[in-house]
N, C-alpha and C positions, 0 to 999 in steps of 0.2 A: 555069148558075151562079145562086146565090141573091143576096139583096141584099147581104150583106156581102162575098161574092167579088167582085162586080162592083165595089163600093165600093172595096175593099181594092187590087184590080188597077189601078184607075185612080188612087187617092190614093197608093198607095206609089211609082208612077213619078213622080208630081208632087213628092212630097217627096224623093225621090232626085235628081231633075233640080236642085231647089232647094239641096240639099246639095252637089253636085257643083260646080254653077256659082260658089257662093260660095266655095268652097274654090280652084277653078281661077282665080278672077279676083284671087286675092291676090298682092300684090307682095312675095313673100318667096322664099328659097332654095327650088329644087325639092325638094330632100331633105325639107323639112319639109312641103311640100305631098303628096308621095308618101307620107308616113308617115300624114297625115291621112285622105287618100283610102283608103290600105290598110284601115284600120278601118272606115271608113265603107261601102267597097265589099264588106267581108265579109258584108255582108246583115243578116239578122235579121228579126223579125217585124214590126218598126216598130210595135209595140203603143201606145207613148206617143203617137206623133203621130196614129195612126189613132184611138185614144180622143178625142183633142181634136178631131180633124177630123169624127168621128161625132157628137160632141155639137153642133158648129156645124151640121152637115147636118140632125140631128134639130129643132133648135130655131129654125134660121134660114134653112135650106135654102140656104146659100152657102159652103160649105166652102172655097172657095179663098181667102176673105179670111183663113183662118188657116194659110196655107202657110208664111210665114216664121217665125211663132211655132211651127208644128210641127216644122220643120226645126231651129229654135233648141233645142228640147226633145231632139231626137234627137242633136244635137251634144253637149249636156251627158251624155246617157247614154252616149254613145260615148267620151266623154273618161274617164268613170268605169269603163269596162270596160278601157281601156288602161292607167289606173292600177292597177286592182285586180289585174291580171294580173302585175305586177311582182314581181321577186323579193322585194322587202321587205314586199309585201301577201301575195296568194294564191299567188304563184310558180307561175303556169299556163304550160304550153307550148303549149296549144291553146285556141283561141276560135272557135266555130262551125266546127269541124273544119278550121281553118288554123292554122299557126303565129301565136303571139301577136305583137303588134306589136314588143315589145322583142327578141324572138327573130331578126326581120327587120332591124330598123333599128337596134338597140342601145338601151340604156336611156335614154341622154340624149336621143336624138331622141324616142323614145317618150314621154318625160315631157313634152318641150316640144310634141309634136303634141297631148297632152291638154291642156296650157295654152291651147295656140292655139285648140282646138275650146270650149273652156270660154269664153274672152274673146270669140270671133267670135259665139257664140250671143246674147249681149246686143246686139251692133251689128245683127244681124238683126232683133231685135224691134224696135229703134228705126227701122229702116229699113221696118216692116211697114207694111200698109194698114189701120190701125186708128186710131181717134182718139187725140190726144197723151195725153189722161188716162188712157186705157185702156193705151197704151203704158207709162206710168209704173208703173201698178199691175201689169200683167204682168212687168216687170223686176223690181219689189220681190218679187212673188209667186214668181218663179222663183229669185231670190237666196236667199230665206229657205227654199224647197223643197230646193235643191241644197247649202246650206251647213250650218253647225254645227248648226243647230236641225232639219235635214232629213237629206239623204242622208249628208253628210260625218259628222254626229253618229251616225247609224245604222252606218256603217262602223267608226267607234272602238269602238262599243258591240260590234259583231260580232268586232272584233280581240282586244278584252279578254275575250270571252266564250268564246274558244277554249281548249281543254284544261281547261275546268271545266264542270260541269253548270249549266244555267240552268233556272229555273221557267218554265212556259208563258208567264206574265205578261212576264217579262223578254224572252224570245223574240219575242214578239209587239211589244214596244215597239222592238226593234232593227228588225224588218222594217216596221212602221208608218213608221220614218223611212228606212231604206236602201232599200227598195222603194216603199212607198207614197206618201211625199210627192211624189214625181215624178209618179205617176199621178193624185194629188190634185190637183196643178196642172194636169195635162192636161185632166181634167174641168172644174175651175173656170175656166180660161183659155178652154176652149170656150163656156162658159157666159157668161164675161164678154164675149167678142167677139160673142157672140149676142144681148147685151143684156139678159141675165137679171138679176133682183135679187138682193140679198145672202142672203135667205132660200133662194132655189133654188141659188144657188152653194154654199151650206152643205149642202144635201141631195145635191149632186153630189159634193161632198168626201166626204160619208158613204158613198155608193155606191162612191166609188173606193177609199176604205179597205178597204171589204169585198172588192173585186176585188184590191186589192193584197195581202191576206193570203192570198186563194185563190191568186193567183199564186204565191206564195212557198212555200205548203203543197204545190202541184202541183210545184214545183221540186224540193223535198225527196223527194216521192215518186218523181219521175223519177231522182233520184241513187241511189235503190235499186233501181227497177223498170224504168228506161229502157234503150234501147239506145244504146250509144256512137255508133254510126253514125248516130242520129237527134238526139242532144242535142248532138254536136260536142265533147265532152270526157268524159274517163273517168268511169265509173260508180263511185261509192262514194267520190269525192274528199272529201265532207264527213266521212265517218266516218274517213278516212285522217287527216284533220285535227283529228279529235275534237271537231268543232262539234256544238253542240246542234241538232236538228232536229225537226219535228214527229213524224215517224215515232219517232224516238229517244225522246221524252218521252212521246207518247201512245200509240205502237203503230201499226201501219199501218191496223188497221181503223177506230180512232178518228180518225187524221189524216185519212182519207178522209171520214168522217162531218163533220170539222171543216170540210173543203173544200165539202161540199155546203151546210152551214150558210152559209157566208159568200155562197156563189153564190146562194142563196135570198135572203138579206137584200139583196143587190145587186139582184136583180129586183124585190123588194117595192118598194124606193125608186124604181126607174126607172118602174115602171107607176103611181106615184103623182104622177110628175113630168109624165108625157107620155101620151096615149091610145094611142100607137102607136109605141113605141121601139124597132122591130124591129132596126135596125142594131146599137143598143148592147146589145140583148138576145143577138143573136148573138154579139157580141164578149165578152160575158160567159162565154156558152158556151164559145166557142174557149179562153179563158183556162183554165177548167176542165177541158178535155179535150185540151189540147195535148200533142203527143208530144216537143217539144224547147223 
């Protein structure tokens, strides 16, 4: 296995153990815990926590310090997926090849499971093994990245952009918020936990902005060219909802060129920050070439 494969295998297991332990220890009705664990256990690439932990490993060689913060970030991401899939949002029946949460537990429980994951995430950071001032800053950064100025704001813009054409600039603004802000938090949080200064944190945010856009462009390409058995949802769902996408605006050839541009810019930033950022380079390449 290469360095990223070894790192991912180790830290995906550690993050998943942290997630399950945090949920199973809750003093709450079993039905709520079951619903929360259902979506957590559905798997996924865990790209956001792996990005955070890869930054910590690269700059301080002590990724375990970030486990609670990484698990908190994955809770936020999972809550957003549960809510995204609801009939009032994207109305999806499948997520990662499995029935969506509300299809199994009903809409009310699914909504509450998402709410519980969201709020538990901040408790995890408060209990993490980092300095108190860093905890406060991490909580503030995560709230902003996940809230009205970040992911939620991007979700609103995405909903309002359905059934009408968007410019490339408007589409990129949606995805900088909806997808990119949590990735930017992952990179900057890893840098903060590693003790980097604000200038380097801003460079990490710029790196993550590029891989966030690359992630979404690749997602749009897979919605056209991917295999349903690999991506875990129906191919062509974006077109069916008349959503603006990079291939729809640019054409497939230019969308793929745009993908390569953002991956290249991400690599340039990384190599300016560290003499040997191999795990982060591998993660960047994984995002650009993923099949699901």
